[in-house]
N, C-alpha and C positions, 0 to 999 in steps of 0.2 A: 430581537430579530424582527424583521419586517414581516407583517402578516401575509403579504403577497408571496413572499418566498415560501412560507409554509403552505399557503393555498395552492401554489403552482408546483410545489415539490422541488424547488431550486431556483436558480437565477440564470437567465440567458445572457451570455457575453459574446463578443465578437473576437475570434482568434485568427492569427496569421500563421502561416507555415513558412519554413525555410525554403529557399530556392532548391529545385531538384534538377539534376542533369537531364538535358533534353537536346539531343543532337539537332533536331529540327528547329529549335528556338534560337533566336538571335543571341549570340554570345555563348551558346551551348547550355544555357540554363533557363528555366521558366519558373515563375513564382506562382504557386497554386493560389486560387482566389481565397479571400477571407471567408470565414465560415461562422455562422451563428450556432452556438452550442449551449446546451443547458448543463450547468454545473449543479448536480442534483443534491437534494437533501437525502442522505443515506438512510434507508429504512432500517429499523431495529433488526429485522430478520437477516440483514447483511453485515451486521457489526463484526461477527466472528470472521467472516471472509476478508474484511477490510483491515482489521487490527494488525495483521501481519505485514501490511503494505505501508504502514506509517513511516518506516525508515527507508523505503524505496520510492522516492518521489515520482519518478516516471510511471511506475506501476500505480501509485496512488492517484496521479492525475488521470490515468486511464480509467480507474475505478470511479473517481468522482464524476467523470463525464460518461460513464457506462459504455466505454469502448471495449468491445469484445473481439476476440480473434475468431477465426473460422472454427476452432475447437470450442464446443460449448463450455461455458463457465471459466474460460481461461482469459485472464486480463491481458489486454494488448498494450504493453508499455511502449512498444515500438511506435505506436501512434503519437504518444506524447513526445517522443524523441524527434519528431518532425516539426514540432512547434518552434516558433521564434522564442528566444529567451524571455521576451516581454510577455508573450502569450502564455508560456509555461508558468511564469510567476503569477500571472493574473488568474489562471486556473487554480493554482494552489491557494492564493490569497482568498479568492471567492469561495473555494471549498472550505477553508477555515471559517470564514464568516458565516456561510450557510449552515455549517454543521457544528458550530461552537457549542451549542447547548444540547447537542445530541451525540453524534458519533465521536467527536473528539473528547467530550466529557467522559464517555464510556471508555475510551482508550486511556485517558488519564487515570481513571479508577482502576483499570486492569493493571496498568504499569505500577501504581502504588501497591496494589495487592501482591503482585509478583515480587516487588522489592521487599515487602515485609516477609513473604514466604521464604525468599532467598536468605534474608538476614536471620530468620529463625533457624533455617537449615545450617547456616554457617555457625551460629551459636551452639547448636546441638553437636555439630561436628567438632567444635573446639573442646567440648567436654569429653570426647572419646579418648581412650588410651592411644598412644602413638601407633602401636602395632595394629589396632583395629582400624584406625584412620587410614593407614597405609593399605590395608586389604580393601577397604571401601573404595579408595582412589583407584587401585589397580582394577577392581571389578568394573567401576564406572568407565575407565579408559577402554577396557576390553569390549564392553557393550557398545560404546560410542564408535569404535573402529568397525564393528560388525554391521551397524545400522546404516541404511542408505541416507544420504543427505538430501533433503528436499528444500527448494528455495521457498522464501516466504510467499504465501498465497497459493502455492501449488497444492494439489490434492494427491494423497497416496493412491495407488492403483486400487480398484475395487476388489473386495474379498471374493474369493471363488466359492 
């Protein structure tokens, strides 16, 4: 990794946005100006927040560029959806380059750990008697149906 990337906490790139509807503009659309933005090196303290976004590329792009919505700590993936396809890909590519030996290494370790844990659980479940396995599956389904579903990267409401 380039020492300047580490020194400056990321890499600055130029991005472009998709045209937006504008009745006052010629042809009914205007193209927002290009923007310089830093694709940041994710700090270790934010790994847990980012790992759930790896499979949601627009949210990941917003996270890499530290784009926040008006609600504190809520990632703004709608910002990434306004980028041109080339700029979107450049953000993701630069993010992978800048974070290859940090954030994405941690994501890989977590994925491997989760896969091993899941394989161990499946192995344990395979050794259960069929009746016990059926009861475990029913209990799991009942619990799953009662619990609210949160999207990746969202936070549960605070405890009262």
